[in-house]
C-alpha positions in Angstrom: -88.2 -133.0 139.7 -89.5 -132.8 136.8 -88.2 -135.5 133.9 -87.7 -131.9 131.7 -84.8 -131.1 134.8 -83.7 -134.7 134.1 -82.9 -134.5 130.4 -80.9 -131.5 131.0 -78.9 -133.2 134.2 -78.5 -136.1 132.4 -77.2 -133.8 129.2 -75.0 -131.6 131.7 -73.5 -134.0 132.1 -73.0 -136.7 129.3 -71.0 -133.7 127.3 -69.2 -133.5 130.2 -68.3 -137.0 130.4 -69.8 -137.3 133.5 -70.8 -141.3 134.9 -72.9 -140.0 137.9 -75.2 -137.2 137.5 -77.3 -136.0 141.2 -80.7 -134.1 140.7 -82.1 -132.4 144.5 -84.6 -130.3 144.6 -84.0 -129.4 148.5 -85.9 -132.3 149.9 -85.1 -135.3 147.5 -81.9 -136.3 146.2 -81.5 -138.9 142.8 -78.2 -140.2 141.7 -78.4 -141.0 138.4 -76.3 -143.4 136.4 -75.4 -141.9 132.6 -75.7 -144.3 130.0 -73.1 -143.1 127.4 -75.8 -145.1 125.1 -77.1 -144.4 121.8 -79.2 -142.5 122.1 -78.1 -141.4 125.9 -79.7 -143.0 128.6 -79.7 -142.7 132.5 -81.0 -145.1 135.6 -82.0 -144.3 139.5 -79.3 -145.8 141.5 -81.1 -144.0 144.2 -83.8 -141.2 145.8 -83.7 -140.4 149.0 -86.1 -138.0 151.1 -84.2 -136.1 153.5 -86.6 -133.8 155.2 -88.8 -137.0 156.3 -87.6 -138.0 159.8 -88.5 -141.7 158.9 -86.5 -142.3 156.6 -82.6 -140.3 157.2 -81.3 -143.1 158.4 -81.5 -144.9 154.6 -81.2 -141.6 153.4 -77.8 -140.6 155.9 -76.0 -144.5 154.4 -77.0 -143.7 150.6 -75.8 -140.2 150.3 -72.0 -141.5 152.0 -71.7 -141.7 148.1 -71.8 -138.3 147.0 -68.0 -137.8 149.5 -65.1 -137.0 147.6 -63.8 -139.9 150.1 -66.6 -142.0 147.6 -66.1 -141.3 144.2 -61.7 -141.2 144.9 -61.8 -144.5 146.3 -64.4 -146.3 143.5 -67.2 -146.9 145.5 -69.5 -145.5 143.6 -68.4 -147.9 140.6 -69.5 -150.5 143.7 -72.6 -149.2 144.3 -73.3 -149.4 140.3 -72.0 -152.8 140.1 -74.3 -154.3 143.1 -77.2 -152.5 141.5 -76.7 -153.9 138.0 -75.9 -157.1 139.7 -79.6 -156.9 141.6 -81.2 -156.0 138.4 -84.4 -157.8 137.0 -82.8 -159.1 134.2 -80.0 -160.1 135.7 -81.0 -161.9 138.4 -83.7 -163.3 135.1 -80.9 -164.4 133.2 -79.0 -165.9 135.9 -82.6 -168.0 136.4 -82.6 -169.2 133.1 -78.9 -170.5 133.1 -79.1 -174.1 131.6 -77.3 -174.9 134.6 -80.4 -173.4 137.2 -82.6 -175.2 135.1 -80.8 -178.4 135.1 -80.4 -177.8 138.9 -83.9 -177.5 138.8 -84.7 -180.5 136.9 -83.2 -182.9 139.0 -84.5 -181.4 142.5 -88.5 -181.8 140.4 -87.2 -185.4 139.3 -85.3 -186.5 143.4 -88.7 -185.7 144.8 -91.1 -185.9 142.4 -90.1 -189.1 140.6 -90.8 -187.3 137.3 -89.6 -186.5 134.6 -90.1 -182.4 134.0 -89.2 -180.9 130.0 -86.7 -177.2 130.2 -88.9 -175.6 128.9 -92.5 -176.4 131.4 -89.5 -175.4 133.8 -89.1 -172.0 131.9 -92.6 -171.6 131.7 -92.8 -172.7 135.6 -90.4 -170.1 136.4 -91.3 -167.1 134.4 -94.4 -167.4 136.4 -93.0 -167.2 139.6 -90.3 -164.5 138.5 -94.2 -162.3 137.1 -96.2 -163.2 140.5 -96.1 -161.3 143.9 -95.5 -163.6 146.7 -96.2 -164.4 150.2 -92.1 -165.6 151.0 -94.2 -167.0 154.1 -95.4 -169.4 152.3 -92.1 -170.7 150.4 -89.9 -173.1 151.9 -86.9 -174.0 150.5 -86.3 -178.1 149.1 -83.9 -179.9 151.7 -82.6 -183.7 151.2 -83.7 -185.8 152.8 -82.0 -187.8 155.5 -81.7 -191.0 153.9 -79.7 -188.9 150.6 -77.2 -187.6 153.0 -73.5 -187.9 152.1 -71.6 -190.0 155.0 -68.0 -190.2 155.6 -66.5 -193.2 155.1 -63.5 -194.0 157.2 -61.6 -196.7 156.5 -60.9 -200.1 159.1 -57.5 -199.7 161.0 -55.4 -202.1 159.6 -57.6 -201.7 156.0 -55.2 -200.9 152.9 -56.3 -198.0 153.2 -55.8 -196.9 156.2 -52.0 -197.5 155.7 -50.4 -194.6 156.1 -46.9 -193.4 153.7 -44.3 -192.6 154.7 -42.1 -189.5 152.7 -38.5 -188.5 152.6 -37.3 -186.1 155.1 -35.5 -183.3 153.3 -33.4 -180.7 155.3 -34.4 -176.7 155.0 -32.2 -174.0 154.7 -33.0 -171.7 156.9 -31.3 -168.4 154.6 
C-alpha cells in the first residue's frame, strides 16, 4: 500500500465526514483515524498482517474493532482514546508536568540528600525519554523501612480511645 492509496482513502473519508478509514491489500489491514485538521491528516491506529501465522492472534484481537457491534458500541472510540493516551507526546506531557517533576525532586532529595533544580530534572528526564534502555537494569525506588508510616493505636483508657454514644433514632419501614 502506498502513500497515494492512503491519501485517496483519507480524502474519501474526509469528504464523507467519516472518522475512521480501513486500507487493505488483502494481506495487510491498516486502520487510520482521520484528523480533520488543516490540512486533513490521519494517524495509523494499527496495522496487521493477516497472512502470517505468527501474528494471527494479534490480527484477530485488532480486527474485532472493525465489526459492526464495535462501531455501534463505541469500541473504536475507546480504542482511539487508548491510542492517544499512550502516545509518546501524551506520556511526555504527563512526565514533564510540574507535579511529577516535584515528586522526582523530593525522591532525589530523600535518596541523595541534595537539592535539584527543576531544569536539571527536566534535562535528565529528556535524556531518559530519548534513550532506549535495558529495562532489566531499571529498578524502581522504594522507601526505606525507617520512612515507613506506622499506624498509631491509642492506649486503652486514653482520651483518644473513648467511644462516643450517638443518639438512636427510630427508622420507618415505609
